[in-house]
C-alpha positions in Angstrom: -8.7 -19.8 0.7 -9.2 -19.9 -3.1 -7.9 -16.9 -5.0 -10.3 -15.5 -7.6 -8.7 -14.9 -11.0 -9.7 -11.7 -12.7 -11.0 -11.9 -16.3 -8.5 -9.3 -17.4 -5.5 -11.4 -16.4 -6.7 -15.0 -16.7 -5.4 -15.3 -20.3 -1.9 -14.0 -19.6 1.1 -16.3 -19.4 3.3 -16.4 -16.3 5.9 -14.3 -18.1 3.2 -11.7 -18.9 1.9 -11.8 -15.3 5.5 -11.0 -14.1 5.3 -7.8 -16.2 1.9 -7.0 -14.7 3.2 -7.6 -11.1 6.3 -5.4 -11.8 4.1 -2.5 -13.1 1.6 -2.9 -10.2 4.5 -2.7 -7.7 5.8 0.4 -9.4 2.3 1.9 -9.3 1.9 1.2 -5.6 5.4 2.6 -5.0 4.2 5.9 -6.4 1.3 5.8 -4.0 3.4 4.7 -1.0 4.2 8.3 0.0 1.9 10.1 2.5 2.4 13.4 0.7 1.1 12.0 -2.5 -1.9 10.5 -0.8 -2.6 14.0 0.7 -2.4 15.4 -2.8 -4.8 12.8 -4.2 -7.2 13.5 -1.3 -7.0 17.2 -2.2 -8.0 16.6 -5.8 -10.3 13.6 -5.5 -13.4 15.8 -5.5 -12.4 17.9 -8.4 -9.7 19.7 -10.3 -7.4 22.0 -8.3 -4.7 24.5 -9.2 -1.2 23.9 -7.9 -1.6 26.7 -5.4 -4.9 25.2 -4.2 -3.2 21.9 -3.7 -0.3 23.6 -1.8 -2.8 25.3 0.5 -4.8 22.2 1.2 -1.7 20.0 1.8 0.2 22.6 3.9 3.5 21.9 2.3 5.9 24.0 0.2 5.1 24.6 -3.5 8.4 22.9 -4.5 7.6 19.8 -2.5 4.0 19.6 -3.8 5.1 20.3 -7.4 7.6 17.4 -7.2 4.9 15.0 -6.0 2.4 16.3 -8.6 4.9 15.6 -11.3 5.5 12.0 -10.0 1.7 11.3 -9.9 1.2 12.8 -13.3 4.1 10.7 -14.8 2.6 7.6 -13.3 -0.7 8.3 -14.9 -2.5 8.9 -11.6 -3.2 12.6 -12.2 -3.9 14.5 -15.4 -3.0 18.1 -15.8 -4.0 21.1 -18.0 -2.6 24.5 -18.3 -4.6 27.7 -18.5 -2.3 30.6 -19.0 0.4 30.3 -16.3 -1.9 28.3 -14.0 -1.6 24.5 -14.0 -4.6 22.4 -12.8 -4.5 18.8 -11.7 -7.3 16.2 -11.5 -7.6 12.5 -11.1 -6.8 10.6 -14.3 -8.2 7.2 -13.1 -11.1 6.9 -10.8 -10.2 3.3 -10.0 -7.1 4.6 -8.1 -9.3 6.9 -6.1 -11.7 4.1 -5.2 -8.9 1.9 -4.2 -7.3 4.6 -2.0 -10.6 5.5 -0.5 -11.3 1.8 0.3 -7.9 1.4 2.0 -8.2 4.7 3.9 -11.7 3.8 5.1 -10.4 0.4 6.3 -7.5 2.0 8.2 -9.7 4.7 9.7 -12.1 2.1 10.9 -9.3 0.2 12.5 -8.0 3.3 14.3 -11.3 3.8 16.1 
């Protein structure tokens, strides 16, 4: 099987690619937590307040807040504050598309 090289990376040196691989692994590590995937699922159709995410995920506010912060720090989610209410939304649609593709594949395999 021949691997297709993406235009965005084909000009990079092996040393630069190692940096890319390290950052990709870190990014996937952030997504490798089911609670974080639930949070992404909760906000993938639009901005939600922390309390809305807590309700949708069925977890404690402390737990959800910890995961929201990790997703925000990784650049997966963006946030805005309105008064005392914090809202989160998807920062990068490519991540949502990737997660939806993988979830659809797994869901199809379950049936």
